[in-house]
C-alpha positions in Angstrom: 196.7 92.0 107.9 193.1 91.2 106.9 190.3 93.0 108.6 188.7 90.3 110.8 185.2 92.0 111.1 185.1 92.2 107.3 186.1 88.6 107.0 183.5 87.6 109.5 180.8 89.6 107.5 181.9 87.9 104.3 181.7 84.5 105.9 178.3 85.1 107.4 176.9 86.5 104.2 178.3 83.5 102.3 176.7 81.2 104.8 173.3 82.9 104.5 173.4 82.9 100.7 174.4 79.2 100.6 171.5 78.3 102.9 169.1 80.3 100.7 170.3 79.5 97.2 172.4 76.4 97.6 175.5 76.0 95.3 176.7 79.5 94.1 178.3 80.2 90.7 181.7 81.7 90.5 180.1 85.1 89.7 177.8 84.8 92.7 180.7 84.0 95.0 182.5 87.1 93.8 179.5 89.2 94.5 179.0 87.8 98.0 182.7 88.4 98.6 182.8 92.0 97.3 179.5 93.3 98.7 180.5 93.6 102.4 183.7 95.4 101.3 182.1 97.8 98.9 184.3 96.5 96.1 183.6 95.7 92.5 182.6 92.1 91.8 184.5 91.4 88.6 182.8 88.4 86.9 185.1 88.1 83.9 188.7 87.4 83.2 189.8 91.1 83.7 188.5 94.6 84.2 189.0 95.9 80.6 185.5 97.1 79.5 186.8 97.5 75.9 187.9 93.9 75.7 186.0 91.2 73.9 185.2 89.4 77.1 182.9 92.3 78.2 180.8 92.8 75.1 177.2 92.3 76.4 176.0 91.9 72.8 177.7 88.5 73.0 176.3 87.7 76.5 174.6 84.5 75.2 178.2 83.1 74.7 179.1 83.7 78.4 179.3 80.6 80.4 177.4 79.7 83.6 180.3 80.8 85.8 179.4 84.4 84.9 175.7 84.1 85.8 174.2 85.8 88.8 170.6 84.9 89.7 168.3 87.8 89.8 166.8 86.4 93.1 170.2 86.7 94.7 170.5 90.4 93.9 166.9 91.0 95.1 167.7 89.1 98.3 170.7 91.3 99.0 168.4 94.4 98.6 165.3 93.1 100.5 166.3 90.6 103.2 166.9 92.5 106.5 169.8 90.1 107.5 171.5 90.3 104.1 171.2 94.1 103.8 173.2 94.5 107.1 176.3 93.0 105.4 176.2 95.1 102.3 178.6 98.1 102.3 177.1 101.6 101.9 178.9 101.8 98.6 176.3 99.3 97.3 176.2 96.4 95.0 178.8 96.8 92.3 178.8 94.1 89.5 181.0 94.0 86.4 180.5 91.7 83.4 177.8 89.3 84.7 174.6 88.0 83.2 171.2 87.3 84.6 168.5 85.2 82.9 165.5 85.9 85.0 163.7 89.3 85.4 165.1 91.4 88.2 162.2 92.7 90.2 162.9 95.5 92.7 159.6 97.2 92.4 158.5 99.1 95.5 161.6 98.1 97.3 163.5 100.6 99.5 167.1 99.9 98.6 169.5 101.6 101.1 172.6 101.5 98.9 173.4 102.2 95.2 173.0 99.6 92.5 175.6 99.4 89.7 175.5 96.8 87.0 178.3 97.6 84.6 178.7 95.8 81.2 176.2 93.2 82.2 173.7 91.3 80.2 170.2 91.3 81.6 168.1 88.9 79.4 164.8 90.0 80.9 163.2 93.1 82.4 164.6 95.2 85.1 161.7 96.4 87.2 162.2 99.3 89.5 158.7 100.8 89.6 158.1 102.7 92.8 161.5 101.8 94.2 163.6 104.1 96.4 167.4 104.0 95.8 170.4 106.3 96.3 171.7 105.9 92.8 171.3 103.7 89.7 174.2 103.0 87.4 174.1 100.7 84.3 177.1 101.7 82.2 177.6 99.6 79.1 174.9 97.1 80.1 172.3 95.5 77.8 168.8 95.1 79.1 165.6 93.9 77.7 163.6 96.7 79.2 163.8 99.1 82.1 160.6 99.9 84.0 161.1 102.7 86.6 157.8 104.5 86.8 157.6 106.4 90.0 161.1 105.6 91.1 162.7 107.9 93.7 166.5 108.2 93.1 168.3 110.5 95.6 171.3 110.8 93.3 171.6 110.3 89.6 170.6 107.7 87.0 173.4 106.7 84.5 172.5 104.9 81.4 175.6 105.6 79.5 178.9 104.4 78.0 177.3 101.9 75.6 174.1 101.2 77.6 171.7 99.4 75.3 168.0 98.6 75.7 165.9 96.6 73.2 162.6 97.6 74.8 161.1 100.6 76.4 162.9 102.6 79.1 160.3 104.2 81.4 160.6 106.8 84.0 157.0 108.0 84.2 156.6 110.3 87.2 160.1 109.5 88.5 162.0 111.6 91.0 165.7 112.0 90.3 167.8 114.1 92.6 170.8 114.3 90.3 171.3 113.9 86.5 169.6 111.6 84.1 172.6 110.7 81.9 172.2 108.7 78.7 175.4 109.8 77.1 176.4 107.3 74.5 173.4 105.0 75.2 171.2 103.3 72.6 167.5 102.9 73.0 165.7 100.7 70.5 162.0 100.1 70.5 160.6 100.7 67.0 156.9 100.5 66.2 157.1 97.0 64.7 157.0 93.5 66.1 156.5 93.7 69.9 157.7 97.3 70.1 155.3 100.2 70.8 157.5 102.8 69.1 158.5 104.5 72.4 162.3 104.2 73.2 162.5 106.5 76.2 159.4 107.5 78.1 159.9 110.1 80.9 156.6 111.9 81.1 156.2 114.1 84.2 159.7 113.1 85.4 161.3 115.5 87.9 165.1 115.8 87.5 166.9 118.2 89.8 170.0 118.0 87.7 170.4 117.9 83.9 169.1 115.4 81.3 172.0 114.5 79.0 171.0 112.9 75.7 174.2 113.7 73.9 177.4 112.3 72.3 176.1 109.4 70.2 173.0 109.0 72.3 170.8 107.1 69.8 167.2 106.1 69.5 164.9 104.1 67.3 161.6 105.3 68.5 160.1 108.2 70.3 161.7 110.1 73.2 159.0 111.4 75.4 159.5 114.1 78.0 156.0 115.4 78.3 155.5 117.7 81.3 159.1 117.0 82.5 160.6 119.3 85.2 164.4 119.6 84.5 166.4 121.7 87.0 169.5 121.9 84.7 169.9 121.5 80.9 168.3 119.3 78.3 171.4 118.6 76.3 170.8 116.8 73.0 174.1 117.7 71.3 175.3 115.3 68.7 172.4 112.9 69.4 171.1 110.4 66.9 167.4 110.7 67.3 165.6 108.3 64.9 162.1 109.5 65.6 160.3 112.1 67.5 161.4 114.1 70.5 158.3 115.1 72.4 158.9 117.7 75.1 155.4 119.2 75.3 154.9 121.3 78.4 158.4 120.5 79.7 160.1 123.1 82.0 163.8 123.4 81.5 165.3 125.7 84.1 168.7 126.3 82.4 168.7 125.6 78.7 167.9 123.4 75.7 170.8 122.5 73.5 170.0 121.1 70.0 173.0 120.9 67.8 175.1 118.4 65.9 171.9 116.5 65.0 171.0 115.0 61.6 167.5 116.4 61.0 166.5 113.8 58.6 163.2 112.2 59.8 163.6 113.9 63.2 160.6 115.6 64.7 161.0 118.1 67.6 157.8 119.1 69.5 158.3 121.9 72.0 154.6 122.8 72.3 154.0 124.8 75.5 157.5 124.0 76.8 159.8 126.6 78.4 163.6 127.0 78.8 165.8 129.8 80.2 168.0 129.6 77.1 168.0 128.1 73.6 171.2 126.9 71.9 171.0 125.4 68.5 172.3 125.6 64.9 170.6 125.9 61.5 172.0 122.6 60.3 170.1 120.7 63.1 166.7 122.3 62.6 164.0 119.7 61.6 162.5 119.9 58.2 159.3 121.9 57.4 156.4 120.3 59.2 158.6 118.5 61.7 159.1 121.4 64.1 156.4 122.5 66.6 157.0 125.7 68.6 153.5 126.9 69.5 153.7 128.0 73.2 157.4 127.5 73.5 158.9 130.2 75.8 162.6 130.9 76.1 164.5 133.8 77.7 167.4 134.1 75.3 169.3 132.5 72.5 172.6 131.4 73.9 174.0 129.7 70.8 173.1 129.7 67.2 171.7 132.3 64.8 170.4 135.5 66.5 169.5 137.6 63.4 165.9 138.0 62.5 166.2 136.6 58.9 167.7 133.3 60.0 165.2 132.9 62.8 162.3 133.5 60.5 163.5 130.6 58.4 163.4 128.6 61.7 159.9 129.6 62.5 158.7 128.9 58.9 159.4 125.2 59.5 156.3 125.1 61.7 153.2 124.3 59.6 150.5 125.5 59.9 151.3 129.0 60.9 151.0 129.9 64.6 151.5 133.5 65.8 152.9 132.8 69.3 156.4 131.7 68.1 156.8 135.0 66.3 155.7 137.1 69.3 158.1 135.1 71.5 161.0 135.6 69.1 160.3 139.3 68.8 160.4 139.6 72.6 163.7 137.8 72.8 165.3 139.9 70.1 163.9 143.1 71.7 165.3 142.1 75.1 168.6 141.5 73.5 168.7 145.0 72.0 167.7 144.1 68.5 164.6 146.3 68.1 164.9 146.3 64.3 165.0 142.5 64.2 162.0 142.4 66.5 160.0 144.6 64.2 161.0 142.5 61.2 159.7 139.4 62.9 156.4 141.1 63.8 155.9 142.3 60.3 156.4 138.8 58.9 154.0 137.5 61.5 151.3 139.9 60.3 152.0 138.9 56.7 151.7 135.2 57.5 148.6 135.9 59.4 147.0 137.5 56.5 148.2 134.8 54.1 146.7 132.2 56.3 143.3 133.9 56.0 143.3 133.7 52.2 145.1 132.9 49.0 146.9 136.2 48.7 147.4 139.6 50.4 144.7 142.1 49.7 145.7 145.6 48.3 145.0 147.1 51.7 147.3 144.6 53.3 150.1 145.4 50.8 149.7 149.1 51.4 150.0 148.6 55.2 153.1 146.4 54.8 154.9 148.7 52.4 154.1 152.0 54.2 154.1 151.2 57.9 155.0 147.5 58.3 151.5 146.9 59.6 152.1 149.5 62.2 155.4 148.1 63.5 157.5 150.4 61.3 155.6 153.7 61.2 158.8 155.6 60.2 158.4 154.0 56.8 155.6 156.3 56.1 157.8 159.3 57.0 160.4 157.9 54.6 157.7 157.7 51.9 156.7 161.3 52.5 160.4 162.4 52.3 160.7 160.5 49.0 157.5 162.0 47.7 158.7 165.4 48.6 162.1 164.8 46.8 160.4 163.6 43.6 158.1 166.6 43.7 161.0 169.0 44.2 162.7 167.6 41.0 159.5 167.8 39.0 158.6 171.3 40.2 162.1 172.6 39.5 161.8 171.3 35.9 158.4 173.0 35.7 160.0 176.3 36.9 162.7 176.1 34.2 160.1 175.2 31.5 157.7 178.0 32.6 154.8 175.6 33.1 154.2 176.6 36.6 152.4 180.0 36.8 151.0 182.5 39.4 147.4 182.1 40.6 146.8 185.8 40.5 145.4 186.9 37.1 147.5 190.1 36.9 150.6 188.4 38.1 149.9 185.6 35.6 149.7 188.1 32.6 152.9 189.8 33.8 154.6 186.4 34.1 153.6 185.3 30.6 154.6 188.7 29.1 157.8 189.4 30.9 158.9 185.7 31.6 159.4 186.5 35.3 157.2 187.2 38.4 156.4 190.7 39.5 158.8 192.1 42.1 156.2 192.2 44.8 154.9 188.6 44.1 155.9 185.6 46.3 158.9 183.8 44.8 158.3 180.2 43.7 160.3 177.6 45.7 160.2 174.0 44.3 161.2 172.6 47.7 158.6 174.5 49.8 155.9 173.8 47.1 156.6 170.1 47.3 156.6 170.1 51.1 153.3 171.9 51.3 151.6 169.5 48.9 153.1 166.4 50.5 152.2 167.2 54.1 148.5 167.7 54.9 147.5 170.8 56.9 150.9 172.3 56.3 150.6 175.8 54.8 153.8 177.6 53.6 152.1 180.1 51.2 153.3 178.5 48.0 150.1 176.7 46.9 148.1 179.8 47.3 150.3 181.7 44.8 151.5 179.2 42.3 149.8 176.4 40.2 150.3 174.5 36.9 149.7 176.8 34.0 145.9 176.6 33.6 145.7 177.9 30.1 147.9 175.1 28.8 145.8 172.4 30.2 143.0 171.3 27.8 139.5 171.4 29.1 137.2 168.4 29.0 135.6 169.0 25.5 133.8 166.5 23.3 136.8 165.9 21.0 139.0 165.3 24.1 136.6 162.8 25.6 136.4 160.9 22.2 140.2 160.8 22.2 140.3 159.5 25.8 137.7 156.8 24.9 139.8 155.7 21.9 142.8 155.3 24.1 140.9 153.3 26.7 139.4 151.1 24.0 142.8 150.6 22.4 144.3 149.6 25.8 142.6 146.2 25.4 144.4 145.5 22.1 147.5 143.3 22.1 149.0 145.6 19.4 148.7 148.6 21.7 150.8 146.8 24.4 153.2 145.6 21.8 153.9 149.2 20.8 154.2 150.2 24.5 156.8 147.4 25.1 158.8 148.4 22.0 158.9 152.1 23.0 159.9 151.2 26.6 162.7 149.0 25.2 163.9 151.9 23.0 164.0 154.2 26.0 165.9 151.6 28.0 168.5 151.2 25.3 169.0 154.9 24.8 169.7 157.0 28.0 169.7 160.2 26.0 166.3 159.5 24.4 165.0 158.5 27.9 166.2 161.8 29.3 164.7 163.8 26.5 161.3 162.1 26.8 161.4 162.4 30.7 162.2 166.1 30.6 159.5 166.8 28.0 156.9 164.8 29.9 157.6 166.1 33.4 157.5 169.7 32.1 154.1 169.2 30.7 151.3 171.2 32.5 149.0 168.2 32.2 151.5 165.9 33.8 152.2 168.6 36.4 148.5 168.8 37.4 148.1 165.1 37.6 151.2 164.7 39.7 150.0 167.5 42.0 146.7 165.6 42.6 148.6 162.4 43.1 151.0 164.0 45.6 148.2 165.5 47.7 146.3 162.3 47.9 149.3 160.1 48.6 150.5 162.6 51.2 147.2 162.3 53.1 147.4 158.5 53.0 151.0 158.3 54.2 150.5 160.9 57.0 147.3 159.1 58.2 149.0 155.7 58.2 152.0 157.2 60.1 149.7 158.5 62.9 147.8 155.3 63.0 151.0 153.3 63.3 152.4 155.5 66.1 149.2 155.3 68.1 148.9 151.6 67.6 145.6 151.9 65.8 146.6 149.7 62.9 147.8 146.8 65.2 144.6 147.0 67.3 
């Protein structure tokens, strides 16, 4: 049995609409009939949104029977008498068209508005309006102006929503999600377009902003200063322009994956997100990524190793140090201290390269020995390697008898008998190398042993002339040709290389020069280690 009060409301609303607008079209009659009941006003032959009858791109072919005047919808939202007959579920229209602009600016609409698979030939103006929810699934609109709108629930521009002009939510307040899943926003910078497809600067969204799953744009997407309580999900989006999210605050996470990076620009300058989820295949090209000031708590998806992330940071041009510091912090918080150090070392290297054409010798020394102070243990490793090489060389010197006591009497005994006196300190290649590698370390070896002084030529005039000839010859191409040929012979013959190596390292002259080199390098490495540990190098 039909509900009499509902029938009375329908009859009264139909009477008021007829008195206001005269003869109603078939679509308008269905809207007036459905509004008091909270039902869907189906303005086409069926309710199949995938059917050809509900393709808004062909809205021009729809007959006058499917037209709803924009003034009628506004009247239902504004007129006090008409609003009383609209069900709290709101105005629900499916498959209609409107020719005139729909102006609901600064209107307090007490019920939701849903225009599904409709064709709006002109602007939809919702600037400064208040509404419980806005749903435009599959609809085609000329432009959507919603600056300063206050939506208690969500805004749904999805399931084939299409806009040929700008969609604007400047300073809007949205209590739920802003969902543009599968929507298309076209406003290229040509013709009448200003190049901005979706403009939502300073928007406050308590839920998530979903720009995913075939969400496509031709023009900029602007979220400058946006406040997003959930995620900013751009998974599998088709962004044909620039995504500007400068100073945006994303409370949950940013998802950037499944995106073709060709001609896509991502600007996250001074933005923040609790988590970052992305993939290397979706990273914008070099010069199209801006991360200076971007703060994120962790990497939830995508590469987490330092080397991959350094390739990500390298896509920002010119160099900025803050992204490197931020990445190092995230890696350190995740337990990857070694990765954090790698990032900071690369930051220092890039900083020095940005100051000039190439790294200076001092910069190279700092990088190789202590990692600019972030890897001070490298200097200890260098000292250990220096000690090991010294041990090999001094052991060879001991076997070749080119290391000798410092005491004159012990020296004569050693040269005459071929061994040290019984009371004399025994030579230890390891301790001798340790003592000469580590500054201020005294183990009693250097005081008693030295390269054989009598087998080292003194600086005489013939020797100086010979050195001068060698120096002068070093500028001759023939000299370097001989050097290359001899090195090639040594490389081809391991036995010859071993024989030359053993003869050279056993030479007292070589031994003395290596000793000087070892002492000087030991001081340098030890000093750099202490400077790195104390932070002096970084400061």
